[in-house]
C-alpha positions as protocol buffer text, in pm:
chain_id: "A"
residue {
  index: 1
  type: MET
  ca { x: -930 y: -3317 z: -1373 }
}
residue {
  index: 2
  type: ASN
  ca { x: -940 y: -2940 z: -1308 }
}
residue {
  index: 3
  type: LEU
  ca { x: -820 y: -2864 z: -1662 }
}
residue {
  index: 4
  type: LEU
  ca { x: -1134 y: -3010 z: -1818 }
}
residue {
  index: 5
  type: GLN
  ca { x: -1375 y: -2852 z: -1569 }
}
residue {
  index: 6
  type: GLY
  ca { x: -1350 y: -2504 z: -1719 }
}
residue {
  index: 7
  type: HIS
  ca { x: -1447 y: -2578 z: -2080 }
}
residue {
  index: 8
  type: LEU
  ca { x: -1690 y: -2863 z: -2025 }
}
residue {
  index: 9
  type: GLY
  ca { x: -1856 y: -2748 z: -1709 }
}
residue {
  index: 10
  type: GLN
  ca { x: -1884 y: -2951 z: -1392 }
}
residue {
  index: 11
  type: LEU
  ca { x: -1796 y: -3316 z: -1462 }
}
residue {
  index: 12
  type: ALA
  ca { x: -2009 y: -3562 z: -1274 }
}
residue {
  index: 13
  type: ALA
  ca { x: -1874 y: -3914 z: -1245 }
}
residue {
  index: 14
  type: ASP
  ca { x: -2176 y: -4145 z: -1231 }
}
residue {
  index: 15
  type: PRO
  ca { x: -2053 y: -4486 z: -1110 }
}
residue {
  index: 16
  type: THR
  ca { x: -2327 y: -4678 z: -1292 }
}
residue {
  index: 17
  type: ALA
  ca { x: -2257 y: -4505 z: -1624 }
}
residue {
  index: 18
  type: SER
  ca { x: -1883 y: -4557 z: -1577 }
}
residue {
  index: 19
  type: ILE
  ca { x: -1925 y: -4930 z: -1513 }
}
residue {
  index: 20
  type: LEU
  ca { x: -2160 y: -4964 z: -1811 }
}
residue {
  index: 21
  type: LEU
  ca { x: -1922 y: -4776 z: -2042 }
}
residue {
  index: 22
  type: GLY
  ca { x: -1627 y: -4983 z: -1920 }
}
residue {
  index: 23
  type: THR
  ca { x: -1817 y: -5309 z: -1970 }
}
residue {
  index: 24
  type: ILE
  ca { x: -1933 y: -5220 z: -2322 }
}
residue {
  index: 25
  type: SER
  ca { x: -1586 y: -5099 z: -2419 }
}
residue {
  index: 26
  type: GLY
  ca { x: -1421 y: -5410 z: -2279 }
}
residue {
  index: 27
  type: LEU
  ca { x: -1660 y: -5647 z: -2455 }
}
residue {
  index: 28
  type: GLY
  ca { x: -1627 y: -5457 z: -2783 }
}
residue {
  index: 29
  type: GLY
  ca { x: -1249 y: -5461 z: -2762 }
}
residue {
  index: 30
  type: ALA
  ca { x: -1244 y: -5833 z: -2679 }
}
residue {
  index: 31
  type: LEU
  ca { x: -1478 y: -5914 z: -2967 }
}
residue {
  index: 32
  type: GLY
  ca { x: -1272 y: -5703 z: -3209 }
}
residue {
  index: 33
  type: TYR
  ca { x: -951 y: -5871 z: -3096 }
}
residue {
  index: 34
  type: THR
  ca { x: -1102 y: -6219 z: -3118 }
}
residue {
  index: 35
  type: LEU
  ca { x: -1245 y: -6173 z: -3467 }
}
residue {
  index: 36
  type: THR
  ca { x: -942 y: -6007 z: -3624 }
}
residue {
  index: 37
  type: LEU
  ca { x: -630 y: -6126 z: -3448 }
}
residue {
  index: 38
  type: THR
  ca { x: -697 y: -6494 z: -3370 }
}
residue {
  index: 39
  type: ALA
  ca { x: -705 y: -6788 z: -3609 }
}
residue {
  index: 40
  type: TRP
  ca { x: -1049 y: -6890 z: -3484 }
}
residue {
  index: 41
  type: GLY
  ca { x: -1190 y: -6543 z: -3536 }
}
residue {
  index: 42
  type: GLN
  ca { x: -1047 y: -6511 z: -3885 }
}
residue {
  index: 43
  type: TRP
  ca { x: -1182 y: -6856 z: -3976 }
}
residue {
  index: 44
  type: CYS
  ca { x: -1522 y: -6760 z: -3841 }
}
residue {
  index: 45
  type: LEU
  ca { x: -1532 y: -6434 z: -4035 }
}
residue {
  index: 46
  type: LEU
  ca { x: -1407 y: -6588 z: -4358 }
}
residue {
  index: 47
  type: THR
  ca { x: -1576 y: -6927 z: -4381 }
}
residue {
  index: 48
  type: ARG
  ca { x: -1892 y: -6875 z: -4181 }
}
residue {
  index: 49
  type: ILE
  ca { x: -1977 y: -6519 z: -4288 }
}
residue {
  index: 50
  type: TRP
  ca { x: -1783 y: -6385 z: -4590 }
}
residue {
  index: 51
  type: LEU
  ca { x: -1783 y: -6691 z: -4819 }
}
residue {
  index: 52
  type: PRO
  ca { x: -2158 y: -6758 z: -4783 }
}
residue {
  index: 53
  type: LEU
  ca { x: -2239 y: -6389 z: -4832 }
}
residue {
  index: 54
  type: THR
  ca { x: -2042 y: -6385 z: -5159 }
}
residue {
  index: 55
  type: GLY
  ca { x: -2203 y: -6709 z: -5281 }
}
residue {
  index: 56
  type: ARG
  ca { x: -1881 y: -6913 z: -5273 }
}
residue {
  index: 57
  type: LEU
  ca { x: -1997 y: -7149 z: -4999 }
}
residue {
  index: 58
  type: PRO
  ca { x: -2343 y: -7258 z: -4885 }
}
residue {
  index: 59
  type: TRP
  ca { x: -2465 y: -7141 z: -4544 }
}
residue {
  index: 60
  type: ALA
  ca { x: -2515 y: -7501 z: -4425 }
}
residue {
  index: 61
  type: VAL
  ca { x: -2176 y: -7648 z: -4516 }
}
residue {
  index: 62
  type: ALA
  ca { x: -2224 y: -7976 z: -4329 }
}
residue {
  index: 63
  type: ALA
  ca { x: -2560 y: -8038 z: -4497 }
}
residue {
  index: 64
  type: PHE
  ca { x: -2411 y: -7956 z: -4838 }
}
residue {
  index: 65
  type: LEU
  ca { x: -2119 y: -8196 z: -4789 }
}
residue {
  index: 66
  type: ASP
  ca { x: -2350 y: -8470 z: -4661 }
}
residue {
  index: 67
  type: ASP
  ca { x: -2579 y: -8426 z: -4962 }
}
residue {
  index: 68
  type: ALA
  ca { x: -2284 y: -8440 z: -5204 }
}
residue {
  index: 69
  type: TYR
  ca { x: -2160 y: -8753 z: -5026 }
}
residue {
  index: 70
  type: GLN
  ca { x: -2505 y: -8916 z: -5051 }
}
residue {
  index: 71
  type: ARG
  ca { x: -2517 y: -8836 z: -5424 }
}
residue {
  index: 72
  type: GLY
  ca { x: -2176 y: -8994 z: -5481 }
}
residue {
  index: 73
  type: VAL
  ca { x: -1991 y: -8678 z: -5585 }
}
residue {
  index: 74
  type: LEU
  ca { x: -1769 y: -8678 z: -5277 }
}
residue {
  index: 75
  type: ARG
  ca { x: -1613 y: -8957 z: -5077 }
}
residue {
  index: 76
  type: GLN
  ca { x: -1536 y: -8926 z: -4711 }
}
residue {
  index: 77
  type: ALA
  ca { x: -1211 y: -9043 z: -4552 }
}
residue {
  index: 78
  type: GLY
  ca { x: -1239 y: -8966 z: -4181 }
}
residue {
  index: 79
  type: ALA
  ca { x: -1307 y: -8595 z: -4146 }
}
residue {
  index: 80
  type: VAL
  ca { x: -1190 y: -8520 z: -4502 }
}
residue {
  index: 81
  type: TYR
  ca { x: -1410 y: -8504 z: -4811 }
}
residue {
  index: 82
  type: GLN
  ca { x: -1257 y: -8575 z: -5154 }
}
residue {
  index: 83
  type: PHE
  ca { x: -1397 y: -8549 z: -5506 }
}
residue {
  index: 84
  type: ARG
  ca { x: -1458 y: -8890 z: -5659 }
}
residue {
  index: 85
  type: HIS
  ca { x: -1382 y: -8762 z: -6009 }
}
residue {
  index: 86
  type: ALA
  ca { x: -1067 y: -8561 z: -6082 }
}
residue {
  index: 87
  type: ARG
  ca { x: -1219 y: -8420 z: -6404 }
}
residue {
  index: 88
  type: LEU
  ca { x: -1516 y: -8279 z: -6213 }
}
residue {
  index: 89
  type: GLN
  ca { x: -1283 y: -8120 z: -5961 }
}
residue {
  index: 90
  type: SER
  ca { x: -1071 y: -7957 z: -6233 }
}
residue {
  index: 91
  type: ARG
  ca { x: -1382 y: -7839 z: -6420 }
}
residue {
  index: 92
  type: LEU
  ca { x: -1526 y: -7676 z: -6107 }
}
residue {
  index: 93
  type: ALA
  ca { x: -1190 y: -7511 z: -6035 }
}
residue {
  index: 94
  type: GLN
  ca { x: -1175 y: -7368 z: -6391 }
}
residue {
  index: 95
  type: GLY
  ca { x: -1528 y: -7231 z: -6369 }
}
residue {
  index: 96
  type: ARG
  ca { x: -1454 y: -7051 z: -6042 }
}
residue {
  index: 97
  type: ARG
  ca { x: -1139 y: -6886 z: -6180 }
}
residue {
  index: 98
  type: ARG
  ca { x: -1323 y: -6741 z: -6479 }
}
residue {
  index: 99
  type: GLY
  ca { x: -1625 y: -6611 z: -6283 }
}
């Protein structure tokens, strides 16, 4: 501690500021770890933020899938949605690759 005192002046350790800095640093580190190094965090960043921002997925995915199901474009088997028409699925896949 004495090495830093000469160049920076007298160092005052404020306990409140130290606790606040530690808390903010810990929460920031935990959030960074969770969003980048866990499967849940990567899913959240990709499907809930990145894909809607780039226009590849609607913001309200559940509402979109429900609407497509109601219109007869998709069928639902448990928790899985499937295209009713294979030609429509292949056409949509071709259009996405070109654009």
